[in-house]
N, C-alpha and C positions, 0 to 999 in steps of 0.2 A: 183056407179059412183065416179070418182075421183073429188076432189075439185079443185077450181081455185086458182092460185097463182097470187096475185095482189100486185104490189109494188108502193110506192109513193116516188118520187125523187124531189130534188131541193136543192139549196144551202141555206145559212143562211138567215133567216128572211122571208121565203116564206109562213110561216104558216102551215108547215107540221103537227105539233101535233094537231092543231085545226081542220084541215081538215081530218086528219085520224080518229079522234074521230067522226066527222060528217059521214064519209063513213061507219065506223063500225056501228053506230046507224042506218043509212039508210038500210044497209044490214040486220040487225037484225029485223027491221020493216017488211022486206020482208020474214021473217022466214028463212033466210039463216044462217047456222051455221058457224060463222066466228071467227077466233082467230087473235089477234093483236100482232105483235112482232116487233123487230127492229134489225138493224145492225149498227155498230158492237154490238153484244149482243144477247139476246134471250134465253140463258141458263146460269146457274151459272158460268160455266167456261168462256163462251164467254163474260159475263158481266165483269168478272175480266180483260179480255183482252181489253174490251172497256175502262176500267179505265186506263189501261196502255197507250192506244192510245190517250186519250183525256187529260190526266193530263199535266198541264203546268210544264216544267222542264228546268233546265239550260243546261243539256246535249243535244247535237244535236241528234235528232231522225233520223237516216239514212233512206232515202226514201225506200231503198230496205227492210230494217228491218220492216218499217211501213207496206209495202205491204204484207210481209209474215205473220205478225201478223194479219192483216186484213183477209187474206185467212184462217189462222188457226181458227180464230173465226167463219168464214163462214162455214168451214167444220163441226165444232161441231154443229152449229146452224141448218144446213141442215139435218144432220142425226138424231139429237135428237128432233127437233121440226117441221121443215117445211115438210119434206118428210112424216113422220108418219101422220101428220094432213091431208095432201092431200090424202094419201091412205085411211084414214078414211072417206073421202068425205067432209071434212071441207074446207072452203075457208080460205086462209092465206092472211092476210093484213099486209104487211111488210114495215116498215119505212126504206127505202133505201135497196139496194142490190148491185149487181156487177156494175150496171151503175155508181154508186157513185165512185167505185174504178177506173174505167176508167176516170171519170171526175176529181177526186181529186188526185189520185196517178199518173195517166197517164198524163192528161193535166196540172193539177196543179203542180205536182212535176217534171214532165218531164221524167217519166220513159217510157221505150219502150212499146208501146201498144201491140206489138206481145208477149212480155213476160207476160203481164196481160192476154192475150187471152189463152196462154198455161196453166197458173195457173187456169183460169176459166174452161178449159176443164178437167184438172186433178181433180179439187175439185168437180165440179158440174156434171160431167158425163152426159152432155146434158140437165140438168135441167135449165129452164129459166122461167121468169115470163110470164103468159098468157097476161097480160096487165100491162102497167106502166103509172101512172099519173105523168106527169112532170109539177110541179108548177114553172112557169118562172116569173122572176121579174128583173127589173133593179138592177144591183149589188149594187150601192150606196144606193138605197132605202132599199134593203134587209139588208145591214149591219147596217143601222140606226135602223131598227127594232130590229135586234139582240142585238145591244149595249144597247138599251133601256130596255132589259130584265134583265140586270145586269152582273154578273160575266161571263167572256168569257173563253171557253176552249182553248186547244192548237190550234185547227183548226180555231176557230173563231177569234183568235188573228193574223191570217195571214193578209198581206197587201192586199189592194183592187186589185192589179194586179193579185194576186193568184186567187181570186174569179172571175175575168174576164176570166181567162183561164179555170176555172172550168165550168163557164156558156157556154163558147165556146165548151167545151168538151161535155156537155149535148146536145147542139144544133146539134152537128155533129152526135151524137148517134141517135137523133131523125130523122135526115135526112137519116141515113142508114137504119133504121127500122120504117118507118112511120106507118105501120099497127099495131105495138105493142104499140106505144106511144099515149097517150092522153094528148095534151098540153093544160094547163090551164093558163090563164093570171092572175097571183097572185097579180098583181098590182092594180086590181080592188078592190072595196069594198067587204067585206066578203060575203054579201048577193048575190052579182053577181057571186063571185067565186063559192059559193055552189050551186047556180042555174045551172051553167055550169057543175059542177060535177054531180049533180042529173040527168041532161039530159044524160050524158055519162053512168051513172050507169044503167039507164033505158035500154039503148041499150045493155049493158054488160050482164045483167041478162037474156036477151032473147037469147043470143048466146048458 
């Protein structure tokens, strides 16, 4: 049997890392063979491209260049990690995927969504997540949490208006594909967030 491809999405400060660790541990307790990876990144080459994308720099990073680097990293990640794991029957738990590209480069940067769709088709060849957990939070609260962690990367240094557009992008994606997304209110306390995640995971493992 092929494995499942599960992604976790959300903008800054939603608690992705904490809750991905929770999901991974929950699945392992159910004796599900799961690997955890991330985007951009996931392979040595893709991690180098992640560094290029996140590094603070004086030079303006052209949005089109940013988009193409993102998909270059994704192509490497898909073929070296994600697809082989799924074929082996493993579950893949990925911190962000193409939904983030639509939200950040499409809605956030203002690039044409049709262009992103074309690149998605070219690179992914029909591969999409089976389910996506979207951790949603008020943008101002999320940014306060992110800033409290310390040094900010190039994306985290964007203005609040950028992240308002990103959130709107995610919510529009959710509205377009309600069956794929599992929306979690990340503004709750952690125990409540993980209670909601557990309930959804119980349903997911029965599919």
